[in-house]
GUPA-472154 format. One record per atom (N, C-alpha, C, O): residue number from 1; atom name; x, y, z. Coordinates in nm, 3 decimals. Layout:
<rs>
num;atome;x;y;z
NUM;CA;X;Y;Z
...
</rs>
This chain:
<rs>
num;atome;x;y;z
1;N;-1.574;0.278;-2.796
1;CA;-1.500;0.362;-2.703
1;C;-1.353;0.397;-2.705
1;O;-1.280;0.308;-2.748
2;N;-1.313;0.478;-2.676
2;CA;-1.208;0.564;-2.744
2;C;-1.116;0.541;-2.579
2;O;-1.133;0.606;-2.476
3;N;-1.032;0.440;-2.601
3;CA;-0.905;0.385;-2.510
3;C;-0.766;0.499;-2.510
3;O;-0.700;0.536;-2.607
4;N;-0.752;0.531;-2.386
4;CA;-0.602;0.641;-2.371
4;C;-0.548;0.528;-2.276
4;O;-0.598;0.475;-2.176
5;N;-0.408;0.505;-2.352
5;CA;-0.353;0.442;-2.202
5;C;-0.187;0.422;-2.250
5;O;-0.150;0.403;-2.366
6;N;-0.105;0.432;-2.134
6;CA;0.074;0.453;-2.140
6;C;0.048;0.290;-2.104
6;O;-0.024;0.235;-2.021
7;N;0.158;0.231;-2.224
7;CA;0.234;0.140;-2.161
7;C;0.364;0.115;-2.156
7;O;0.436;0.167;-2.241
8;N;0.411;0.044;-2.073
8;CA;0.560;0.030;-2.067
8;C;0.604;-0.084;-2.008
8;O;0.577;-0.141;-1.902
9;N;0.691;-0.108;-2.113
9;CA;0.777;-0.260;-2.047
9;C;0.848;-0.300;-1.949
9;O;0.930;-0.215;-1.914
10;N;0.850;-0.403;-1.884
10;CA;0.908;-0.413;-1.783
10;C;0.999;-0.508;-1.752
10;O;1.028;-0.582;-1.846
11;N;1.064;-0.532;-1.624
11;CA;1.130;-0.654;-1.659
11;C;1.078;-0.725;-1.541
11;O;1.009;-0.680;-1.450
12;N;1.129;-0.859;-1.560
12;CA;1.055;-0.942;-1.467
12;C;1.061;-0.923;-1.335
12;O;0.979;-0.974;-1.259
13;N;1.205;-0.813;-1.275
13;CA;1.231;-0.788;-1.163
13;C;1.109;-0.657;-1.102
13;O;1.071;-0.627;-0.988
14;N;1.078;-0.609;-1.226
14;CA;0.973;-0.466;-1.139
14;C;0.882;-0.527;-1.172
14;O;0.805;-0.517;-1.077
15;N;0.821;-0.608;-1.273
15;CA;0.717;-0.708;-1.268
15;C;0.671;-0.758;-1.110
15;O;0.571;-0.724;-1.047
16;N;0.751;-0.825;-1.082
16;CA;0.760;-0.901;-0.917
16;C;0.701;-0.761;-0.811
16;O;0.600;-0.750;-0.741
17;N;0.821;-0.664;-0.840
17;CA;0.812;-0.527;-0.736
17;C;0.657;-0.475;-0.737
17;O;0.601;-0.479;-0.627
18;N;0.603;-0.440;-0.818
18;CA;0.477;-0.367;-0.872
18;C;0.354;-0.429;-0.815
18;O;0.254;-0.378;-0.764
19;N;0.403;-0.615;-0.848
19;CA;0.281;-0.733;-0.743
19;C;0.285;-0.712;-0.642
19;O;0.183;-0.730;-0.575
20;N;0.409;-0.662;-0.582
20;CA;0.391;-0.645;-0.396
20;C;0.359;-0.493;-0.368
20;O;0.305;-0.450;-0.266
21;N;0.397;-0.427;-0.466
21;CA;0.321;-0.272;-0.440
21;C;0.211;-0.231;-0.415
21;O;0.186;-0.161;-0.317
22;N;0.097;-0.283;-0.530
22;CA;-0.018;-0.264;-0.551
22;C;-0.074;-0.340;-0.501
22;O;-0.010;-0.436;-0.458
23;N;-0.234;-0.337;-0.478
23;CA;-0.335;-0.433;-0.410
23;C;-0.416;-0.446;-0.526
23;O;-0.506;-0.364;-0.545
24;N;-0.392;-0.547;-0.615
24;CA;-0.476;-0.596;-0.726
24;C;-0.592;-0.646;-0.661
24;O;-0.589;-0.689;-0.545
25;N;-0.710;-0.640;-0.744
25;CA;-0.862;-0.661;-0.701
25;C;-0.878;-0.756;-0.770
25;O;-0.912;-0.847;-0.694
26;N;-0.873;-0.809;-0.920
26;CA;-0.887;-0.894;-1.010
26;C;-0.761;-0.975;-1.046
26;O;-0.651;-0.921;-1.027
27;N;-0.767;-1.086;-1.090
27;CA;-0.657;-1.205;-1.177
27;C;-0.769;-1.239;-1.246
27;O;-0.887;-1.259;-1.218
28;N;-0.669;-1.239;-1.389
28;CA;-0.692;-1.315;-1.486
28;C;-0.698;-1.395;-1.613
28;O;-0.722;-1.325;-1.711
29;N;-0.686;-1.489;-1.632
29;CA;-0.616;-1.491;-1.754
29;C;-0.703;-1.513;-1.886
29;O;-0.805;-1.580;-1.891
30;N;-0.632;-1.428;-2.016
30;CA;-0.691;-1.439;-2.082
30;C;-0.602;-1.466;-2.236
30;O;-0.482;-1.447;-2.258
31;N;-0.717;-1.520;-2.338
31;CA;-0.634;-1.559;-2.448
31;C;-0.618;-1.441;-2.557
31;O;-0.644;-1.336;-2.498
32;N;-0.593;-1.421;-2.665
32;CA;-0.594;-1.313;-2.750
32;C;-0.525;-1.398;-2.885
32;O;-0.405;-1.423;-2.904
33;N;-0.662;-1.437;-2.984
33;CA;-0.638;-1.544;-3.093
33;C;-0.622;-1.397;-3.176
33;O;-0.698;-1.301;-3.164
34;N;-0.503;-1.406;-3.261
34;CA;-0.483;-1.269;-3.360
34;C;-0.563;-1.311;-3.490
34;O;-0.581;-1.431;-3.511
35;N;-0.617;-1.207;-3.587
35;CA;-0.639;-1.258;-3.703
35;C;-0.556;-1.144;-3.789
35;O;-0.533;-1.033;-3.743
36;N;-0.520;-1.181;-3.899
36;CA;-0.456;-1.039;-3.949
36;C;-0.484;-1.179;-4.165
36;O;-0.511;-1.297;-4.188
37;N;-0.451;-1.043;-4.254
37;CA;-0.470;-1.095;-4.408
37;C;-0.320;-1.164;-4.436
37;O;-0.235;-1.155;-4.347
38;N;-0.293;-1.227;-4.551
38;CA;-0.193;-1.270;-4.602
38;C;-0.114;-1.167;-4.604
38;O;0.006;-1.187;-4.589
39;N;-0.163;-1.039;-4.622
39;CA;-0.051;-0.964;-4.679
39;C;-0.057;-0.828;-4.570
39;O;-0.033;-0.711;-4.601
40;N;-0.096;-0.879;-4.436
40;CA;-0.072;-0.805;-4.351
40;C;-0.151;-0.661;-4.366
40;O;-0.092;-0.566;-4.317
41;N;-0.272;-0.635;-4.426
41;CA;-0.347;-0.524;-4.452
41;C;-0.413;-0.454;-4.330
41;O;-0.446;-0.336;-4.338
42;N;-0.432;-0.527;-4.216
42;CA;-0.476;-0.477;-4.131
42;C;-0.414;-0.382;-4.035
42;O;-0.425;-0.269;-3.987
43;N;-0.328;-0.516;-4.035
43;CA;-0.226;-0.394;-3.931
43;C;-0.176;-0.277;-4.004
43;O;-0.155;-0.170;-3.948
44;N;-0.153;-0.301;-4.160
44;CA;-0.087;-0.173;-4.219
44;C;-0.229;-0.043;-4.191
44;O;-0.216;0.079;-4.203
45;N;-0.354;-0.117;-4.155
45;CA;-0.422;0.012;-4.154
45;C;-0.458;0.063;-3.986
45;O;-0.522;0.154;-3.933
46;N;-0.406;-0.011;-3.959
46;CA;-0.370;0.027;-3.835
46;C;-0.483;-0.058;-3.691
46;O;-0.492;-0.041;-3.569
47;N;-0.539;-0.134;-3.776
47;CA;-0.609;-0.237;-3.700
47;C;-0.539;-0.380;-3.599
47;O;-0.452;-0.460;-3.633
48;N;-0.597;-0.374;-3.502
48;CA;-0.588;-0.500;-3.449
48;C;-0.709;-0.598;-3.403
48;O;-0.780;-0.568;-3.307
49;N;-0.726;-0.714;-3.476
49;CA;-0.855;-0.781;-3.492
49;C;-0.790;-0.892;-3.404
49;O;-0.672;-0.930;-3.405
50;N;-0.897;-0.937;-3.325
50;CA;-0.848;-1.046;-3.221
50;C;-0.957;-1.092;-3.153
50;O;-1.035;-1.011;-3.103
51;N;-0.976;-1.216;-3.142
51;CA;-1.117;-1.279;-3.021
51;C;-1.025;-1.294;-2.875
51;O;-0.911;-1.336;-2.857
52;N;-1.104;-1.250;-2.800
52;CA;-1.039;-1.263;-2.669
52;C;-1.092;-1.350;-2.588
52;O;-1.209;-1.331;-2.555
53;N;-1.036;-1.443;-2.546
53;CA;-1.121;-1.541;-2.455
53;C;-1.100;-1.482;-2.284
53;O;-0.990;-1.431;-2.259
54;N;-1.211;-1.491;-2.160
54;CA;-1.120;-1.503;-2.057
54;C;-1.236;-1.612;-2.018
54;O;-1.350;-1.617;-2.065
55;N;-1.193;-1.675;-1.946
55;CA;-1.267;-1.794;-1.875
55;C;-1.378;-1.866;-2.024
55;O;-1.326;-1.911;-2.126
56;N;-1.537;-1.861;-2.002
56;CA;-1.583;-1.947;-2.089
56;C;-1.653;-1.841;-2.187
56;O;-1.740;-1.873;-2.268
57;N;-1.598;-1.698;-2.168
57;CA;-1.665;-1.590;-2.260
57;C;-1.538;-1.579;-2.370
57;O;-1.419;-1.610;-2.363
58;N;-1.632;-1.514;-2.487
58;CA;-1.539;-1.465;-2.611
58;C;-1.608;-1.381;-2.668
58;O;-1.727;-1.382;-2.701
59;N;-1.479;-1.262;-2.684
59;CA;-1.541;-1.150;-2.719
59;C;-1.419;-1.099;-2.896
59;O;-1.299;-1.119;-2.909
60;N;-1.505;-1.042;-2.986
60;CA;-1.484;-1.003;-3.070
60;C;-1.421;-0.893;-3.081
60;O;-1.500;-0.799;-3.068
61;N;-1.320;-0.860;-3.099
61;CA;-1.255;-0.764;-3.049
61;C;-1.182;-0.627;-3.211
61;O;-1.117;-0.683;-3.299
62;N;-1.200;-0.511;-3.221
62;CA;-1.104;-0.512;-3.288
62;C;-1.051;-0.337;-3.234
62;O;-1.131;-0.266;-3.174
63;N;-0.934;-0.297;-3.262
63;CA;-0.876;-0.185;-3.220
63;C;-0.825;-0.110;-3.330
63;O;-0.740;-0.165;-3.400
64;N;-0.876;0.045;-3.368
64;CA;-0.879;0.109;-3.439
64;C;-0.775;0.251;-3.437
64;O;-0.824;0.363;-3.448
65;N;-0.616;0.227;-3.419
65;CA;-0.537;0.329;-3.388
65;C;-0.596;0.509;-3.478
65;O;-0.627;0.552;-3.589
66;N;-0.576;0.563;-3.315
66;CA;-0.658;0.699;-3.431
66;C;-0.571;0.784;-3.444
66;O;-0.600;0.871;-3.526
67;N;-0.448;0.798;-3.383
67;CA;-0.369;0.828;-3.412
67;C;-0.220;0.820;-3.371
67;O;-0.231;0.740;-3.278
68;N;-0.106;0.846;-3.377
68;CA;0.000;0.804;-3.363
68;C;0.033;0.824;-3.197
68;O;-0.025;0.923;-3.153
69;N;0.123;0.744;-3.087
69;CA;0.167;0.812;-2.973
69;C;0.192;0.912;-2.956
69;O;0.299;0.947;-3.007
70;N;0.113;1.021;-2.875
70;CA;0.179;1.142;-2.830
70;C;0.198;1.136;-2.706
70;O;0.110;1.114;-2.623
71;N;0.362;1.161;-2.674
71;CA;0.392;1.203;-2.512
71;C;0.362;1.049;-2.488
71;O;0.302;1.027;-2.382
72;N;0.390;0.946;-2.561
72;CA;0.384;0.791;-2.499
72;C;0.201;0.757;-2.490
72;O;0.160;0.668;-2.415
73;N;0.132;0.817;-2.553
73;CA;-0.036;0.791;-2.479
73;C;-0.015;0.698;-2.593
73;O;0.082;0.688;-2.668
74;N;-0.132;0.630;-2.590
74;CA;-0.169;0.563;-2.716
74;C;-0.333;0.551;-2.698
74;O;-0.405;0.505;-2.609
75;N;-0.365;0.627;-2.850
75;CA;-0.501;0.661;-2.823
75;C;-0.560;0.558;-2.941
75;O;-0.494;0.539;-3.044
76;N;-0.723;0.475;-2.912
76;CA;-0.757;0.392;-3.053
76;C;-0.895;0.398;-2.992
76;O;-0.932;0.454;-2.889
77;N;-0.961;0.326;-3.083
77;CA;-1.101;0.356;-3.060
77;C;-1.122;0.178;-3.066
77;O;-1.084;0.098;-3.151
78;N;-1.201;0.157;-2.933
78;CA;-1.237;0.016;-2.925
78;C;-1.406;-0.073;-2.988
78;O;-1.518;-0.042;-2.948
79;N;-1.387;-0.143;-3.054
79;CA;-1.563;-0.215;-3.106
79;C;-1.526;-0.369;-3.042
79;O;-1.435;-0.445;-3.073
80;N;-1.615;-0.381;-2.959
80;CA;-1.619;-0.522;-2.973
80;C;-1.771;-0.593;-2.925
80;O;-1.869;-0.533;-2.881
81;N;-1.758;-0.716;-2.945
81;CA;-1.913;-0.756;-2.973
81;C;-1.872;-0.922;-2.848
81;O;-1.763;-0.930;-2.790
82;N;-1.958;-1.005;-2.837
82;CA;-1.936;-1.143;-2.782
82;C;-1.972;-1.251;-2.889
82;O;-2.038;-1.201;-2.980
83;N;-1.953;-1.354;-2.902
83;CA;-1.898;-1.439;-3.011
83;C;-1.916;-1.573;-2.930
83;O;-1.915;-1.583;-2.807
84;N;-1.928;-1.647;-2.997
84;CA;-1.976;-1.781;-2.916
84;C;-1.841;-1.885;-2.939
84;O;-1.806;-1.960;-2.848
85;N;-1.779;-1.880;-3.054
85;CA;-1.650;-1.961;-3.096
85;C;-1.517;-1.887;-3.104
85;O;-1.509;-1.776;-3.052
86;N;-1.400;-1.948;-3.175
86;CA;-1.270;-1.896;-3.209
86;C;-1.297;-1.936;-3.354
86;O;-1.309;-2.056;-3.377
87;N;-1.310;-1.841;-3.459
87;CA;-1.325;-1.916;-3.598
87;C;-1.159;-1.921;-3.635
87;O;-1.062;-1.899;-3.563
88;N;-1.173;-1.970;-3.814
88;CA;-1.026;-2.005;-3.822
88;C;-1.004;-1.909;-3.940
88;O;-0.899;-1.882;-3.999
89;N;-1.136;-1.861;-3.961
89;CA;-1.112;-1.740;-4.039
89;C;-1.243;-1.612;-4.031
89;O;-1.358;-1.641;-4.000
90;N;-1.208;-1.505;-4.055
90;CA;-1.311;-1.393;-4.018
90;C;-1.335;-1.326;-4.146
90;O;-1.236;-1.333;-4.219
91;N;-1.446;-1.256;-4.202
91;CA;-1.443;-1.183;-4.331
91;C;-1.409;-1.063;-4.292
91;O;-1.419;-1.019;-4.178
92;N;-1.372;-1.014;-4.377
92;CA;-1.267;-0.868;-4.440
92;C;-1.476;-0.750;-4.401
92;O;-1.507;-0.660;-4.323
93;N;-1.530;-0.808;-4.478
93;CA;-1.644;-0.775;-4.440
93;C;-1.741;-0.720;-4.347
93;O;-1.817;-0.625;-4.361
94;N;-1.721;-0.821;-4.223
94;CA;-1.764;-0.855;-4.092
94;C;-1.722;-0.743;-4.054
94;O;-1.798;-0.648;-4.038
95;N;-1.550;-0.733;-4.026
95;CA;-1.465;-0.650;-3.960
95;C;-1.524;-0.480;-4.026
95;O;-1.541;-0.380;-3.957
96;N;-1.544;-0.492;-4.170
96;CA;-1.588;-0.326;-4.193
96;C;-1.740;-0.287;-4.170
96;O;-1.792;-0.176;-4.174
97;N;-1.788;-0.391;-4.150
97;CA;-1.971;-0.361;-4.042
97;C;-1.904;-0.322;-3.933
97;O;-1.939;-0.205;-3.915
98;N;-1.838;-0.349;-3.860
98;CA;-1.841;-0.350;-3.724
98;C;-1.755;-0.225;-3.727
98;O;-1.814;-0.130;-3.675
99;N;-1.682;-0.207;-3.754
99;CA;-1.610;-0.031;-3.734
99;C;-1.608;0.051;-3.844
99;O;-1.520;0.131;-3.875
100;N;-1.746;0.017;-3.922
100;CA;-1.820;0.134;-3.992
100;C;-1.723;0.198;-4.124
100;O;-1.753;0.315;-4.149
101;N;-1.653;0.162;-4.179
101;CA;-1.583;0.188;-4.284
101;C;-1.506;0.116;-4.360
101;O;-1.433;0.037;-4.300
102;N;-1.496;0.120;-4.511
102;CA;-1.453;0.020;-4.594
102;C;-1.316;0.029;-4.561
102;O;-1.283;0.140;-4.519
103;N;-1.191;-0.088;-4.571
103;CA;-1.086;-0.055;-4.555
103;C;-0.989;-0.047;-4.699
103;O;-0.874;-0.005;-4.683
104;N;-1.035;-0.089;-4.849
104;CA;-1.028;-0.063;-4.913
104;C;-0.899;-0.178;-4.948
104;O;-0.801;-0.140;-5.011
105;N;-0.908;-0.270;-4.917
105;CA;-0.782;-0.383;-4.936
105;C;-0.830;-0.523;-5.002
105;O;-0.941;-0.574;-4.992
106;N;-0.719;-0.571;-5.070
106;CA;-0.746;-0.666;-5.192
106;C;-0.802;-0.823;-5.107
106;O;-0.852;-0.919;-5.166
107;N;-0.779;-0.815;-4.971
107;CA;-0.798;-0.945;-4.911
107;C;-0.990;-0.971;-4.861
107;O;-1.060;-0.895;-4.793
108;N;-1.005;-1.021;-4.886
108;CA;-1.187;-1.110;-4.821
108;C;-1.141;-1.148;-4.704
108;O;-1.201;-1.096;-4.610
109;N;-1.042;-1.232;-4.671
109;CA;-1.058;-1.270;-4.527
109;C;-0.930;-1.245;-4.459
109;O;-0.820;-1.245;-4.514
110;N;-0.959;-1.218;-4.303
110;CA;-0.859;-1.268;-4.230
110;C;-0.826;-1.368;-4.138
110;O;-0.918;-1.422;-4.076
111;N;-0.741;-1.394;-4.123
111;CA;-0.688;-1.576;-4.045
111;C;-0.595;-1.545;-3.955
111;O;-0.497;-1.471;-3.945
112;N;-0.686;-1.665;-3.859
112;CA;-0.627;-1.686;-3.715
112;C;-0.475;-1.682;-3.735
112;O;-0.472;-1.659;-3.856
113;N;-0.388;-1.687;-3.708
113;CA;-0.262;-1.642;-3.721
113;C;-0.165;-1.697;-3.581
113;O;-0.045;-1.724;-3.580
114;N;-0.257;-1.701;-3.475
114;CA;-0.183;-1.723;-3.349
114;C;-0.212;-1.683;-3.202
114;O;-0.303;-1.601;-3.195
115;N;-0.172;-1.710;-3.111
115;CA;-0.254;-1.692;-2.965
115;C;-0.147;-1.623;-2.852
115;O;-0.044;-1.671;-2.806
116;N;-0.190;-1.533;-2.835
116;CA;-0.108;-1.462;-2.699
116;C;-0.161;-1.516;-2.541
116;O;-0.283;-1.505;-2.521
117;N;-0.095;-1.562;-2.451
117;CA;-0.174;-1.549;-2.358
117;C;-0.107;-1.453;-2.242
117;O;0.015;-1.431;-2.244
118;N;-0.185;-1.402;-2.152
118;CA;-0.219;-1.311;-2.119
118;C;-0.196;-1.293;-1.942
118;O;-0.222;-1.175;-1.916
119;N;-0.162;-1.357;-1.832
119;CA;-0.177;-1.377;-1.706
119;C;-0.198;-1.182;-1.632
119;O;-0.108;-1.102;-1.606
120;N;-0.274;-1.173;-1.625
120;CA;-0.316;-1.054;-1.617
120;C;-0.375;-0.992;-1.427
120;O;-0.466;-1.049;-1.368
121;N;-0.321;-0.911;-1.385
121;CA;-0.327;-0.880;-1.267
121;C;-0.424;-0.674;-1.254
121;O;-0.361;-0.578;-1.297
122;N;-0.552;-0.656;-1.199
122;CA;-0.615;-0.557;-1.228
122;C;-0.607;-0.462;-1.102
122;O;-0.580;-0.508;-0.991
123;N;-0.627;-0.350;-1.120
123;CA;-0.611;-0.263;-0.980
123;C;-0.699;-0.116;-1.007
123;O;-0.707;-0.087;-1.127
124;N;-0.742;-0.055;-0.949
124;CA;-0.802;0.063;-0.969
124;C;-0.736;0.195;-0.886
124;O;-0.712;0.175;-0.767
125;N;-0.714;0.291;-0.925
125;CA;-0.636;0.417;-0.863
125;C;-0.638;0.529;-0.947
125;O;-0.586;0.530;-1.058
126;N;-0.719;0.662;-0.876
126;CA;-0.705;0.762;-0.939
126;C;-0.780;0.756;-1.046
126;O;-0.743;0.826;-1.140
127;N;-0.877;0.693;-1.059
127;CA;-0.957;0.685;-1.187
127;C;-0.854;0.693;-1.284
127;O;-0.816;0.793;-1.345
128;N;-0.802;0.544;-1.292
128;CA;-0.749;0.512;-1.406
128;C;-0.731;0.327;-1.353
128;O;-0.712;0.272;-1.245
129;N;-0.746;0.283;-1.478
129;CA;-0.741;0.128;-1.485
129;C;-0.641;0.042;-1.447
129;O;-0.711;-0.056;-1.419
130;N;-0.515;0.004;-1.423
130;CA;-0.414;-0.053;-1.410
130;C;-0.391;-0.199;-1.440
130;O;-0.467;-0.274;-1.379
131;N;-0.298;-0.260;-1.525
131;CA;-0.333;-0.374;-1.592
131;C;-0.194;-0.389;-1.583
131;O;-0.118;-0.306;-1.633
132;N;-0.141;-0.525;-1.499
132;CA;-0.011;-0.579;-1.497
132;C;-0.032;-0.682;-1.554
132;O;-0.123;-0.759;-1.521
133;N;0.057;-0.705;-1.658
133;CA;0.062;-0.816;-1.767
133;C;0.200;-0.950;-1.798
133;O;0.299;-0.932;-1.868
134;N;0.176;-1.039;-1.746
134;CA;0.276;-1.151;-1.827
134;C;0.235;-1.169;-1.971
134;O;0.115;-1.182;-1.998
135;N;0.303;-1.171;-2.041
135;CA;0.223;-1.226;-2.157
135;C;0.321;-1.328;-2.235
135;O;0.443;-1.313;-2.223
136;N;0.268;-1.427;-2.311
136;CA;0.333;-1.528;-2.330
136;C;0.312;-1.629;-2.485
136;O;0.241;-1.729;-2.500
137;N;0.391;-1.570;-2.571
137;CA;0.391;-1.549;-2.725
137;C;0.466;-1.664;-2.800
137;O;0.566;-1.602;-2.838
138;N;0.479;-1.780;-2.843
138;CA;0.582;-1.778;-2.924
138;C;0.703;-1.881;-2.858
138;O;0.781;-1.934;-2.937
139;N;0.714;-1.901;-2.740
139;CA;0.781;-1.907;-2.638
139;C;0.855;-1.837;-2.590
139;O;0.945;-1.867;-2.512
140;N;0.813;-1.673;-2.652
140;CA;0.851;-1.624;-2.526
140;C;0.785;-1.512;-2.464
140;O;0.677;-1.478;-2.511
141;N;0.836;-1.447;-2.361
141;CA;0.775;-1.394;-2.237
141;C;0.860;-1.234;-2.209
141;O;0.978;-1.199;-2.202
142;N;0.734;-1.172;-2.201
142;CA;0.748;-1.022;-2.136
142;C;0.658;-0.992;-2.032
142;O;0.581;-1.072;-1.980
143;N;0.673;-0.853;-1.999
143;CA;0.586;-0.799;-1.880
143;C;0.574;-0.671;-1.951
143;O;0.642;-0.622;-2.042
144;N;0.446;-0.619;-1.872
144;CA;0.413;-0.509;-1.940
144;C;0.306;-0.444;-1.835
144;O;0.243;-0.527;-1.771
145;N;0.276;-0.307;-1.810
145;CA;0.217;-0.237;-1.765
145;C;0.141;-0.130;-1.796
145;O;0.192;-0.023;-1.832
146;N;0.000;-0.151;-1.785
146;CA;-0.067;-0.083;-1.881
146;C;-0.152;0.017;-1.784
146;O;-0.211;-0.040;-1.692
147;N;-0.166;0.145;-1.794
147;CA;-0.249;0.266;-1.753
147;C;-0.358;0.324;-1.845
147;O;-0.342;0.384;-1.952
148;N;-0.471;0.293;-1.783
148;CA;-0.590;0.329;-1.884
148;C;-0.643;0.452;-1.851
148;O;-0.728;0.443;-1.763
149;N;-0.622;0.563;-1.893
149;CA;-0.741;0.681;-1.851
149;C;-0.825;0.712;-1.948
149;O;-0.845;0.670;-2.062
150;N;-0.885;0.817;-1.858
150;CA;-1.046;0.852;-1.977
150;C;-0.996;1.029;-1.989
150;O;-0.980;1.078;-2.101
151;N;-0.980;1.089;-1.897
151;CA;-0.941;1.259;-1.942
151;C;-0.803;1.273;-1.884
151;O;-0.710;1.310;-1.956
152;N;-0.781;1.236;-1.714
152;CA;-0.669;1.309;-1.698
152;C;-0.552;1.270;-1.702
152;O;-0.525;1.226;-1.590
153;N;-0.488;1.264;-1.753
153;CA;-0.350;1.206;-1.804
153;C;-0.254;1.236;-1.681
153;O;-0.165;1.158;-1.647
154;N;-0.286;1.370;-1.610
154;CA;-0.147;1.375;-1.494
154;C;-0.174;1.236;-1.404
154;O;-0.071;1.183;-1.362
155;N;-0.328;1.155;-1.363
155;CA;-0.348;1.111;-1.291
155;C;-0.273;0.962;-1.311
155;O;-0.237;0.884;-1.223
156;N;-0.257;0.946;-1.482
156;CA;-0.128;0.825;-1.492
156;C;-0.049;0.869;-1.475
156;O;0.043;0.803;-1.427
157;N;-0.033;1.003;-1.502
157;CA;0.176;1.010;-1.472
157;C;0.209;1.002;-1.363
157;O;0.323;0.963;-1.339
158;N;0.123;1.034;-1.260
158;CA;0.139;1.009;-1.115
158;C;0.151;0.919;-1.060
158;O;0.209;0.922;-0.952
159;N;0.110;0.825;-1.100
159;CA;0.073;0.657;-1.082
159;C;0.254;0.596;-1.145
159;O;0.332;0.540;-1.068
160;N;0.282;0.620;-1.271
160;CA;0.424;0.621;-1.315
160;C;0.561;0.686;-1.233
160;O;0.673;0.645;-1.203
161;N;0.492;0.796;-1.218
161;CA;0.638;0.875;-1.114
161;C;0.599;0.808;-0.979
161;O;0.703;0.799;-0.914
162;N;0.512;0.766;-0.921
162;CA;0.506;0.658;-0.823
162;C;0.579;0.542;-0.803
162;O;0.632;0.517;-0.694
163;N;0.584;0.492;-0.868
163;CA;0.647;0.327;-0.894
163;C;0.782;0.324;-0.979
163;O;0.831;0.221;-1.027
164;N;0.835;0.456;-0.990
164;CA;0.956;0.528;-1.044
164;C;0.994;0.452;-1.181
164;O;1.107;0.422;-1.219
165;N;0.892;0.432;-1.235
165;CA;0.938;0.367;-1.357
165;C;0.927;0.502;-1.465
165;O;0.881;0.614;-1.441
166;N;0.989;0.448;-1.596
166;CA;1.054;0.530;-1.692
166;C;0.956;0.541;-1.833
166;O;0.978;0.467;-1.929
167;N;0.847;0.642;-1.834
167;CA;0.729;0.657;-1.904
167;C;0.793;0.660;-2.080
167;O;0.720;0.638;-2.177
168;N;0.925;0.688;-2.087
168;CA;0.961;0.700;-2.253
168;C;0.981;0.505;-2.291
168;O;1.001;0.455;-2.402
169;N;0.968;0.445;-2.182
169;CA;0.998;0.280;-2.201
169;C;0.900;0.242;-2.269
169;O;0.892;0.119;-2.266
170;N;0.802;0.302;-2.344
170;CA;0.698;0.283;-2.364
170;C;0.724;0.190;-2.543
170;O;0.773;0.236;-2.646
171;N;0.674;0.068;-2.518
171;CA;0.683;-0.075;-2.587
171;C;0.606;-0.034;-2.728
171;O;0.538;0.069;-2.734
172;N;0.618;-0.105;-2.820
172;CA;0.514;-0.118;-2.928
172;C;0.405;-0.251;-2.871
172;O;0.440;-0.352;-2.811
173;N;0.269;-0.212;-2.912
173;CA;0.206;-0.312;-2.820
173;C;0.170;-0.453;-2.852
173;O;0.203;-0.502;-2.960
174;N;0.126;-0.499;-2.790
174;CA;0.088;-0.618;-2.755
174;C;0.084;-0.730;-2.943
174;O;0.149;-0.828;-2.980
175;N;0.029;-0.687;-2.978
175;CA;-0.010;-0.697;-3.119
175;C;0.126;-0.727;-3.201
175;O;0.156;-0.833;-3.255
176;N;0.203;-0.601;-3.198
176;CA;0.327;-0.570;-3.306
176;C;0.438;-0.683;-3.258
176;O;0.502;-0.754;-3.336
177;N;0.453;-0.686;-3.086
177;CA;0.517;-0.773;-3.023
177;C;0.509;-0.877;-3.122
177;O;0.600;-0.922;-3.192
178;N;0.380;-0.911;-3.120
178;CA;0.336;-1.075;-3.127
178;C;0.386;-1.106;-3.261
178;O;0.430;-1.215;-3.297
179;N;0.377;-1.015;-3.320
179;CA;0.382;-1.027;-3.489
179;C;0.559;-1.015;-3.552
179;O;0.603;-1.047;-3.662
180;N;0.627;-0.956;-3.435
180;CA;0.736;-0.960;-3.501
180;C;0.795;-1.098;-3.441
180;O;0.910;-1.108;-3.485
181;N;0.765;-1.205;-3.361
181;CA;0.825;-1.281;-3.275
181;C;0.761;-1.406;-3.407
181;O;0.826;-1.506;-3.434
182;N;0.631;-1.373;-3.472
182;CA;0.576;-1.485;-3.518
182;C;0.695;-1.472;-3.624
182;O;0.771;-1.569;-3.619
183;N;0.735;-1.358;-3.735
183;CA;0.818;-1.322;-3.812
183;C;0.936;-1.398;-3.768
183;O;0.975;-1.501;-3.824
184;N;0.993;-1.343;-3.665
184;CA;1.105;-1.414;-3.618
184;C;1.138;-1.555;-3.643
184;O;1.235;-1.611;-3.695
185;N;1.005;-1.604;-3.582
185;CA;0.999;-1.749;-3.616
185;C;1.001;-1.810;-3.697
185;O;1.089;-1.895;-3.707
186;N;0.888;-1.790;-3.808
186;CA;0.857;-1.800;-3.973
186;C;1.065;-1.812;-4.022
186;O;1.121;-1.912;-4.068
187;N;1.104;-1.731;-4.003
187;CA;1.251;-1.716;-4.066
187;C;1.309;-1.780;-4.036
187;O;1.404;-1.807;-4.110
188;N;1.294;-1.861;-3.890
188;CA;1.419;-1.949;-3.845
188;C;1.332;-2.088;-3.879
188;O;1.379;-2.193;-3.836
189;N;1.207;-2.093;-3.954
189;CA;1.158;-2.214;-4.018
189;C;1.067;-2.327;-3.877
189;O;1.072;-2.450;-3.869
190;N;0.995;-2.235;-3.787
190;CA;0.908;-2.316;-3.715
190;C;0.830;-2.297;-3.755
190;O;0.726;-2.350;-3.718
</rs>
C-alpha cells in the first residue's frame, strides 16, 4: 500500500485546540517497538521497521520511503503482517522477503531498540484520515497531526488551512525523532 500524508508538529496548546475542534470517532493507544541494526543500516536505506501493538493485536510493519518530501508530502510504501509477539531480534532476511528486494547490508539482524507510545485520536474528513497524536519516548513528549490522503492532495491542504496550521512545520517522522532522542540519551549516559 502507498501512503501519502502531511505531518505537522504541534504545540500542546494546538493539540488541545484541535481535539476540541474536530469530531474524533476513534481513540486508541498504540506502541511502536522499533528495530534497527547496530550500524543503523535500515534507516540509511529509508526503512522504518517496527512491531506496532494496538490492544491485543501485534503488527509487523515496514515503511519504505519512496521519495523525499515534496511540498511537505511524505510518500512511503507500507508492508504489514500480523504477528504473535514482540521479538528482541528480527532477521534481515525476513525484512528482505517482505519488501521484495535485497538490502545489500552487512548486518544479519535488527534489534529492538525501544518503544514509542502514541495516544491517537482519529477522524475522517474530505476522503482523508486525520490522526492527532500525543507521542511519548525516552521521557520526551511531542504532538503531531497526520493527514493521510489517497489522490487529492488539495483536500488535505484544505483541512490544514481550516485549522490555521503552517504546513511548512512538517517534522521529521516519529522514527527519526525517536532515534535522535535515543542518541541524545546515549550520549548523556542513560
